N, C-alpha and C positions, 0 to 999 in steps of 0.2 A: 164280452168281446163279440159274442154271436149277435147280440142286440145291435151293436154299432154297425156290424157288417150288413145286417138286414136294412137298417135305416139308410145306409149309403146306397144300397141297391135300389130301394124305393125312390129315393131322390133322383137317382140317375134316370130311372124309367120315367118319372114325372117330367123331368127336363126334356127328354127325347119326345115325349108325347106333345108337350107344349110347342116345341120347335116344329114338329110335323104339322100340327094343327095350324100354326101361324103361316107355314108355307102354303098350305092348301087355301087358306083364306086369302092370301096375297094373290094366288092364281085366279081365283074367281072374283077378286077385287071387291070384297065385301068387308064390312067392319064387324068382326065377331063380337067384340065387347059391347057394342051398342045394342045388338040384339040379345046378348046374354044378360047384361045388367039392366036392360030396358031403359037406358038413358044415354045420351050422346057423350062420347069421350073423344076429345080433340087431341091429336098429335101425341098420343101415348102408344108406344109399341109394347108388345108383350115381352120382348127380350129385355127392355129397360125395366119393366115391372118385375121380372124374375130376378134380375141382378140386384135391384134395390131391395127385393125381398130377402135374397141370400146375404148380401153385404150392405148393410145400412151405414155407409161411410161417406162423409162429405168433406172435401178438401177445405182447409181454412183459407181465409184471405191472406195473401202474401203481400207484405209491405215492400214496396220498391223505393229506395232512397232517391232523393233528387240528386242532381249533379253537384259534385263537390261537397257531398254530405256523407255521414256515416253514422252507425249506431242505431239503436232502436228508436222508434218514433216518439216524439215528445207529446205524449197524450196526457191531458189534464187528469189528474187523479190516478195515473198509472203507478205501478209499484216502484219502478226505477226512479221516477220523479219524486215520489213521496218517501223513499227510503232514506233514513238519516243514519249516518255512520260516524265513527270517530277513529282517529289514528291510534294505532297500538304501539306502545313503547315496550322495549324489552324489560325494563325495570318494573312494569306493572304486572300484577298477578293475573294469571289466566283463570277466569271464572267460567263455570259451565253455563250454557244457555239452553233454554227450552225451545226447541225448533218446531214444536207441534202446536203451541198455543200462540194465537195472534190476537192482539188486543183490538178492540173496536176503535174505529177512528174517533179522535177527540175533536169536538167542534171548534172551529176557528183556528186550527193549527195542525202542524205535522207531528208525528210521533214515531217512536221506534216500533218496528214490527216484532222485534225479538227482545226479550227482557231477561234479566239475570234471575236465575232460580234462587229463591230464598230458602230452599230446603237445606237445613243444616246437616242432616244426615247424609244427603247426597254430596254436599260439599266436603264432608269429612272423608267420604270414599274416594272422591276424585283428587283431593288435595292431601298430600302426604303430611303426616304430623311431624316427621323428623326432618328438620331443615339442615342441609349440609352446609358446612362452613366453606365459603368460597375462598380460594387462595387469592391473596392480593397480588394482582398482576398489573403492570403499567398499562395505561390507556394509550396504545400506539396511534390511535386516530387523533389524539389531542395534539395541538401545536407544540413543537419542541423548541425550547429556548434555553440557551446557556447550558446545554448538556455536555458533559465531558465524555471521554471514551470509556470510562469505567462504568457507565450506566448507573450512576447513583442518583440521577434525576433530581439533582439539586440546582436550583436556579442561581448559578454562580455568574457573576458579571464577567464579561470578556476581559482577558488580560491584554495589556499593552506590552508586547515583547519588544525590547530594545536590543537589536543585534549588535555585535562588535563592529567597529568602524572598518571601512575599506582600507586595505593595505596600500593602495595607490589609486589615484583618481585619473580617469581617462579624459583628456581634454576634448572639447567639442570638435576641434579641427584635426583630431588624430585620424590617420588612415587606417581603416578597419580592413584587414586582410580577409578575415573569415569570422563568422558568427555561428557558434555551435549551441544549439538548444539541447538542454539536458534530457528532455523527454525523447527527442529524436535520437540522441546518442544511445540511450538505453534500449531503443527498439531497432537499432541498426542490424542488418543481417550479419551473422557471425562469419568469421573467416573460414574458408573451406578447409584450411589446414593450419595448425599451430606452427609457430616458427621453430626451426631446429636450433638446439642449444649445444654448446661445447665450451669446456673450460679452457681459459687461456693460461692462467696462473693462480696460485693460492699463496696468501701471505699471512703470517702470524699464527701461531698455534693457539687454538681456542681453549678456554677453560673447561673443566669438567663440571657437569651439572650436579647440584647437591640434591640427592634423592630424598633427604629428609623433608623437603618442601612438599613432596607429594603426600605426606601424611597429614597435612592440614585438613581440618574438618570444621563444621559449624559448632560441634560440641567441644572440640579442642583446637581452636584457631592458633596460628603462629603469629606472634607479634612481629610487626615490620620494624626492622632496624633503620631508624630515620636519622642516624647521626650524620652530620654534614661531613663530606669527604672532599678532597681536592681532585678527585678523578673527574676528568672531562668526558661527559657522555654525548656531546654534540658530534654531528657528522660533518666531515669536510666536503666542500663542493668539488666538482670535477676539475676546476681550474688549478687548485692547489694540490692535486694528486700527481706526484711524479711518476707513479707506475702507469697511469693512463697516458701520460706524455710519452713515456718510453714505448708503450704499445703502439701508439699512433706513428712514432718515428719508424718502427719496424714494419709497418704495413706496406705490402707490395703495391706498386702503382696499379690503378684500376679506374674504372669509370663510374661504378656504382657509389652512391653516397654512404658515408659512415657517420652514424649518430652516436654521440657519447653522452652518457647520463649515469646517475647513481640510482640505486634501487628505490630509495625513498621518493625521488623525483618521478621516476617512471611509474611507480605504484600510484602516485597521486594522479598522473595522467590517465591511468587505467580505470580509476574509480571516480573521476571528476564528475560523472553524471549524478552522483549521490550527494555531493557536497552542498552545504547551505551557506557557510560562512565564507569570508573573503580570503583570497590568496592570490599570488601571481608568481610567474616563472619567466625567466629570460631565455631567449633563443638567439644563438650566434652562429654565424657561418664564416668559415675560413677555408676557402677552396672547396674541396669535396667533403670536408669535415663539418659536422653540425653539432653544436653543444647546447644541451639543455641544463640550465644551472639555476640554483636558488640564490637569493641575495638576502641581505639583512632586512628583517621586518616583513618577510614574505609569507609568514605563517605556515611554512611547510612542515615544521617539526611540532606543531601544536597538537595536543591530545585533548580535543574537545570532549565535553561530557553532555550526553543527551542532545546531540546536534540535530538529529532527525526525529526527536520525540514529538508527541502531540502537544497541543497548546497548554494543557494542564500541567505538564512536567518540564517543558523546555525552560532552561534558565534564562534570565534576562539581566542586562547590565544595570537595571534600575531596581534590583531587589533591595529590600530594607536591610536584610542581613548581608554584610559585605562578603562573608565566606560562601554565600549561595549565589553570587553573581557569576556571569559567564566566564569572565577573565580569571576570577579567583578559583573557580572549579577547574579551569584548564591548567593553571599553575599547580594546583594540588594534584591533578591527575598526572601531569608530566613528572612531578617530583616522585610520587609513589611508584610510577612505572620504572624510573631509574633505580630507586631503592630496591624494588623487587628483582630487577635484573642483577644488581650487585649482590644481593643476599642469596640468590639462587646459584651463583657460581662459586666454586671452590678455588683455592689458591693453586691447585694442581692444574697442569696443562696437559692436554691430550697430545700424545706422541704421534706425529704424522710428518710427512715430508712437505715442507713449505718454505717459502722465503721469509725474510725478515719483515717486520711490520712497517708500513709506510707512515704510520702515525704513532710513534712511540709514546706520546703524552696522552693518548686517548685510552678509554676503557678497553681492556683486551677483548678483541673479537677476531674471528677468522674472516678475512677478506677474499672473496672469490670473484675474480675477474672473468666474466663470461661473455660469449658472443652469441647473439640471437640473430639468425638470418631470416629476414622478412621477405616474403614473395620470392623464394628461391627459384632459379631457372626461369625467371620472367624479366621483362624489361623494367618492371617496377621494383626490382630488388634493391634493398639497402640493408646494411648490417647495423645492429645495435650492440655496442660495447658497453656493458653495464658492470659497475662495481657493486657486488652483492655482499651481504654480511650474514654471519652465523654467530649467535651469542654464546652457545655452549654445545658440548657433545654429551649425549646420554647413551652410553654404550657405543655403538657404531652409527648412531643417528644424529644428524645435524638438527639443532633445536634453535628456534627463534622464540624469545621470551617477551611476553607482553603482560603488563599489569592493567587490569580493567577495574576502574574505580566505580563503586556504586554511588548513585546520586541519592543521598539520604535527605529526605524532605522532613522538615521539622513537623512533629505532630503525627507522623505516619510510622507504622511499624516497618521493621526491616524485612523486605521480601526474600532476600537471599538466604537468610538463616532458616526460612521455612521450606524453600524450594530446592536448594542445592543438594541436599542429602538424597532426595528421592526423585526430583524432577530436574536433572541437570540439563537435558536436551531442551525442555520447555524454557528454562531460565536463559539458555544461550539464544534461543529464538527470540525471546522477548527483548533481550539486550541488543540483538542485531536490529530489531525494529527501531530501537531508540538511538542506536549508534551505527547506522548502516554504513556510513562513509568510512568511519574509523576501522570497523571490523572487516569490511571488504578490502580495505587497504592492507590490513594485516595479512589477509589471505593472499593478496597479490605479492606481498613481500616474501612470504614463505614459498610461493610458486616460483618467484624469480631466483631465490637462493637455493631451491631444492631441499628445503628443510621442513621439519614437522613444526606445528604450532603448539605452544604451551601457554595457556592463559592462566594467570593468577587472579582469582576473584578477591579483590581488596575492598574492605569496608571500614568506615570510621568506627572507633571504639565507642561503645555505648556509655553515656553518662547516667541516663535514667530513661524513663518511659518516653520514647519519641525524641530524645535529646542525644546528640552525638558530638564527639570531640573531633574537630577538623585537623587537630595537630597530632593525633595518635591514630594509627591504623593497624589492622591485622589481616592476615591472609586466611580466608575462610575455606578455600579449596583451590585445586589446580585441575586443569583440563588439558589433555594432550590428544592431538588428532592429526591425521594427514590432511593437508589443505584441500585436496580434491574431494574426498567424501564430505568434509564439512561444508565446502562450497555447494555441493549438491543438496545437502540438508537445508541450507539457508536460501536456496534458489538463486545462487550466484553462478553465472556462466562465465567461465574463464575465457572462452572464445570471444565473448562480447567485450571483455576487458581489453583484449588485444585489438579488437576492432576499433574501440574508442581511441586507444593510443595511436594506432596506425592512421586513423583519420586525421588527428591533429598534427602528427609529425609529417604526413604527406602534404598537408596544406602548406606548411612552411617550406618543405624541401622543394616543392614545385613553384614557389613564389620567387620573385626576383630580388627580394629584400635580404640584406645581410644581417639584420638585427630586428627583433620583434619581441613582444611581451604577450604572454597569455594571462589574461586578467579574469578573475572571478570575483564579482562584487557580492556583498552580503545581501541575502534575500533574493537575488536575481536568479532567474532560471536559464540564463544564457551565459556562455563563456566567450570572451572576445579575444581574438588574435589581432593585435594592433601593431602598428609599425614602431611607435614609441609610446612610453608612458610618461605621466606628468612628473614623475620623480626626476627624470633627466632634465625636464624644463626647469624644475626648481633648482637643480644644481647649476644650470647655466645662468639663471637669474641671480643666484647667490654669488657666482663668480663675477658677474657684471657689477653687482653692488659693491663687492670687495675692491674691484678695480677702480670704481668711481670714488670710493672712500680714500684709496691710496692717492689718487690724483688730487683730491681735495686737500689731503694732508700735505702733499708736495707743494701745492700752490700756497697753502698757509705758511709753510716754512720759508718759501721764497719771499712772501710779503713781509715776513718778520725780519 
């Protein structure tokens, strides 16, 4: 340390002496180096000499690119120009390189400046001897063709799905009052407040629920009694209901409209944004009374199977096996639903104050006539008078019964027998994805009736591995829940249901037409409110043809 300090001091003194000497020589205008070195030195100053002596550093030449150019200069024989590289692929093994050795240039061509080290010992150190087995994962970057939703990555050809035919055809010259797109209906803003509800009257004592049905399980299923009975399970429309007629006669005079419907019709309106298959309804106007009714062949009572499922599971009318077709599965589903309702009810009746049944020949149910006030205390107010139904009573709870049929695909294992015991919520969510319109409509029916929902999971009896009998069924489990929590679990907004129904009803009420039809065509994403449907035109044409035939017969008799 002392030596370094002394050296710095001597250098400083030397520098000061040289500077002082240079200044004196500059004053007397003499060239000291010429006289000192005894030879002439041109244009060299002592300061530059000292700096060069202390710091021997020369700046390199800086290359300035020409305009519209970039990168290093293209020098013949430069490293960048002569460097040869190759693309690296992930599947290739990474070998070590010797970055210190550079081969000599090869005459007449270019060469790699870095070579692979051939030292086996070094390779063993850098390369692990234990090779891990890579898990086989799909290549997501590869093009995907014919993949189904279950991610089995099988190149299956696309299915040609044949939907059920339309219930009615809309003529090209029909007057369209309104066109509702299902996507827009599902995203409409919800009503600020739900309608207020009150009971008008109750008719027919409901049966008592059979609690033994709740003991059904996948290990001990309950066989479904499928004996044909003479009991009528169909629902009557609003025109043949004498109770509704009496309620309308007793209505006090007023200015606001009154809409009359049944719960199955109103529930279809509330969930029409989810439907895929065809259906239609009729709207009538008599004074300030508006009727929404079903007609024969309108598909209102249909219990479709996997209506909203993906392409790999949705049934088609062109299936090779007849029992797997859309219409066959619907008939099977409707039949087992009625059998489940009948088997779940006892012969005993729940004791309550109610009036006699308006439909004595039908399956025993409790009929609740209820009033829903829409847009109360506003100029847009109208009342909904709805006939609601309750299938049974369990304790003091009103129960609506529904039989959910599993779509058993040939060659595939039964999913319910694996999931229902431990994953009931997951199974319900999966079935809602496949049957969104049907299950949302069930929730709407329970909401209108003020009842709890009880779903019976019904499956075909197994014949063998992947083979099921479409003529025999069994109840695997039952599920009971309040409709509001279940709707929240499935992502169904009851307020949106009321918004959809209110939008369609308001469109007809505010129109000047006395009769219209609401038509949903198969596979179409829009619902049409038209003035007339083709069914009426067909009736008029048939009447005209009958009249012409009668005239021809009369003329033939006269000629005879």
